[in-house]
GUGU-991206 format. One record per residue (C-alpha): x, y, z. Coordinates in pm, 1 decimal. Layout:
+----------+----------+----------+
:        X :        Y :        Z :
+----------+----------+----------+
:        X :        Y :        Z :
...
+----------+----------+----------+
END
This chain:
+----------+----------+----------+
:        X :        Y :        Z :
+----------+----------+----------+
:   8243.4 : -26987.5 :   8852.0 :
:   8275.5 : -26765.4 :   9164.6 :
:   8490.7 : -26456.8 :   9152.9 :
:   8833.7 : -26468.5 :   9313.3 :
:   8775.2 : -26129.4 :   9474.3 :
:   8482.4 : -26102.1 :   9710.4 :
:   8379.5 : -25809.1 :   9923.2 :
:   8258.6 : -25843.7 :  10275.9 :
:   7921.2 : -25693.9 :  10349.4 :
:   7922.2 : -25361.7 :  10528.8 :
:   7755.0 : -25399.0 :  10863.0 :
:   7867.5 : -25086.4 :  11048.1 :
:   7726.7 : -24736.5 :  10994.0 :
:   7974.9 : -24458.6 :  10956.0 :
:   7925.1 : -24214.2 :  11244.0 :
:   7869.5 : -23843.8 :  11184.2 :
:   8187.6 : -23637.8 :  11195.8 :
:   8091.7 : -23444.4 :  11502.5 :
:   7831.1 : -23541.9 :  11751.5 :
:   7690.0 : -23294.6 :  12002.4 :
:   7830.4 : -23493.8 :  12292.6 :
:   8184.2 : -23504.6 :  12156.7 :
:   8236.8 : -23126.9 :  12160.9 :
:   8246.2 : -22876.6 :  12440.9 :
:   8010.5 : -22594.7 :  12524.1 :
:   8219.9 : -22350.8 :  12319.8 :
:   8158.6 : -22544.3 :  11998.0 :
:   7792.3 : -22590.6 :  12078.3 :
:   7732.4 : -22219.6 :  12140.2 :
:   7932.9 : -22119.1 :  11833.5 :
:   7746.6 : -22363.7 :  11610.4 :
:   7420.1 : -22232.6 :  11753.5 :
:   7525.5 : -21879.7 :  11661.1 :
:   7624.4 : -22002.3 :  11314.3 :
:   7282.3 : -22163.4 :  11271.5 :
:   7116.6 : -21836.8 :  11374.0 :
:   7321.5 : -21636.2 :  11122.3 :
:   7250.3 : -21883.4 :  10841.9 :
:   6877.4 : -21866.6 :  10914.0 :
:   6901.3 : -21487.7 :  10920.7 :
:   7071.9 : -21494.6 :  10580.2 :
:   6801.2 : -21722.2 :  10439.2 :
:   6527.4 : -21489.3 :  10567.9 :
:   6709.4 : -21179.8 :  10436.9 :
:   6752.8 : -21340.6 :  10093.6 :
:   6385.0 : -21435.9 :  10086.7 :
:   6282.6 : -21077.2 :  10167.0 :
:   6515.8 : -20942.3 :   9896.5 :
:   6366.5 : -21191.3 :   9649.8 :
:   6015.4 : -21065.4 :   9722.4 :
:   6122.3 : -20700.9 :   9691.6 :
:   6304.2 : -20766.4 :   9363.7 :
:   5999.7 : -20947.3 :   9223.8 :
:   5777.8 : -20653.1 :   9314.6 :
:   6020.8 : -20404.6 :   9159.8 :
:   6046.3 : -20615.2 :   8842.5 :
:   5669.8 : -20596.5 :   8798.5 :
:   5689.8 : -20216.7 :   8782.0 :
:   5974.8 : -20211.8 :   8529.7 :
:   5962.9 : -20292.0 :   8163.0 :
:   6186.0 : -20439.2 :   7895.9 :
:   6542.8 : -20540.6 :   7967.6 :
:   6537.1 : -20397.5 :   8320.8 :
:   6251.3 : -20629.5 :   8414.2 :
:   6436.4 : -20933.1 :   8280.9 :
:   6758.1 : -20856.8 :   8468.1 :
:   6568.9 : -20783.5 :   8790.2 :
:   6380.5 : -21113.0 :   8766.9 :
:   6712.3 : -21289.0 :   8703.4 :
:   6853.7 : -21129.0 :   9019.4 :
:   6544.0 : -21239.7 :   9213.2 :
:   6597.7 : -21595.5 :   9089.5 :
:   6959.2 : -21591.4 :   9204.8 :
:   6856.7 : -21456.3 :   9541.7 :
:   6602.1 : -21732.1 :   9599.4 :
:   6874.6 : -21986.7 :   9522.0 :
:   7092.4 : -21816.9 :   9784.3 :
:   6805.5 : -21842.9 :  10035.5 :
:   6762.9 : -22213.7 :   9966.1 :
:   7137.2 : -22280.1 :   9992.4 :
:   7157.5 : -22087.2 :  10321.7 :
:   6875.9 : -22300.2 :  10463.0 :
:   7049.1 : -22620.1 :  10348.3 :
:   7371.9 : -22500.1 :  10513.5 :
:   7174.7 : -22427.3 :  10832.0 :
:   7034.0 : -22780.0 :  10836.1 :
:   7380.3 : -22926.8 :  10779.5 :
:   7535.9 : -22715.5 :  11054.6 :
:   7257.9 : -22807.0 :  11295.3 :
:   7328.5 : -23175.0 :  11227.7 :
:   7704.8 : -23112.8 :  11243.8 :
:   7780.7 : -23226.6 :  10891.0 :
:   8129.4 : -23144.5 :  10767.7 :
:   8006.5 : -23028.5 :  10423.2 :
:   7804.1 : -22750.6 :  10585.9 :
:   8123.7 : -22561.0 :  10671.8 :
:   8229.9 : -22557.1 :  10306.9 :
:   7883.3 : -22461.0 :  10184.3 :
:   7857.8 : -22185.0 :  10444.3 :
:   8196.0 : -22038.8 :  10349.9 :
:   8106.1 : -22048.8 :   9979.8 :
:   7775.0 : -21875.7 :  10051.2 :
:   7952.8 : -21592.8 :  10233.5 :
:   8174.6 : -21536.8 :   9931.5 :
:   7873.4 : -21533.6 :   9698.1 :
:   7681.2 : -21298.7 :   9929.2 :
:   7967.7 : -21050.1 :   9960.4 :
:   8048.2 : -21048.1 :   9587.1 :
:   7680.1 : -21026.3 :   9490.9 :
:   7620.4 : -20737.1 :   9729.3 :
:   7928.7 : -20560.0 :   9594.9 :
:   7818.2 : -20598.5 :   9234.3 :
:   7466.6 : -20482.1 :   9320.6 :
:   7604.1 : -20178.6 :   9505.0 :
:   7827.2 : -20079.5 :   9213.2 :
:   7547.1 : -20117.6 :   8960.1 :
:   7306.5 : -19920.3 :   9181.3 :
:   7500.6 : -19610.6 :   9085.5 :
:   7403.0 : -19288.3 :   9252.0 :
:   7195.1 : -19452.1 :   9525.8 :
:   7519.6 : -19566.8 :   9685.4 :
:   7545.5 : -19787.6 :   9991.5 :
:   7189.2 : -19843.4 :  10102.9 :
:   7114.4 : -20032.9 :  10425.0 :
:   7037.8 : -20354.5 :  10232.0 :
:   7390.9 : -20370.9 :  10092.5 :
:   7542.2 : -20293.9 :  10431.2 :
:   7330.2 : -20565.3 :  10595.1 :
:   7445.6 : -20816.1 :  10332.4 :
:   7812.0 : -20729.3 :  10392.2 :
:   7767.5 : -20739.6 :  10770.1 :
:   7599.6 : -21082.0 :  10756.1 :
:   7870.6 : -21221.2 :  10530.1 :
:   8150.9 : -21081.2 :  10745.8 :
:   8001.3 : -21195.4 :  11077.1 :
:   7930.1 : -21544.0 :  10947.3 :
:   8275.4 : -21579.5 :  10794.1 :
:   8439.2 : -21469.1 :  11118.4 :
:   8230.3 : -21722.0 :  11308.9 :
:   8317.8 : -21994.5 :  11058.4 :
:   8687.4 : -21929.4 :  11117.0 :
:   8670.8 : -21982.3 :  11495.0 :
:   8823.5 : -22301.6 :  11626.9 :
:   8503.3 : -22413.3 :  11803.0 :
:   8299.4 : -22411.3 :  11482.5 :
:   8578.1 : -22566.5 :  11278.9 :
:   8618.8 : -22851.4 :  11526.4 :
:   8243.0 : -22902.0 :  11564.0 :
:   8200.0 : -22931.0 :  11188.5 :
:   8501.1 : -23156.9 :  11137.1 :
:   8733.3 : -22899.6 :  10979.1 :
:   8995.1 : -22857.1 :  11249.4 :
+----------+----------+----------+
END
């Protein structure tokens, strides 16, 4: 016996939230700058991962384990930044959320690392991490990027 409720077949593709032709030059330039910053973050995180892995090889015991754990977290940050870059380049709405979350993780992680560094204080690596997070978050909050990524 046939069901009383039948669904029609879907025959139309859902369009992407923002297409490059539907936004002005302001959104295009801002999204380009966002893509550049996300790629820069991915490269920075990859470099930090390599440095942490090298430092962990010289340490021993519990310090080696915690340093390798930090290197693992940093490589995950690099991968997530690259995924956010790809989403922003394709103008996917989820890339805005992922990018904003990554900036929070980057700023908090850099702050924790700076506090645990102790007497070495604010080295250039920590300052670069804060600067990247702040610049990217400011760019994410502009109206051109928000509109281009379907958030405004």
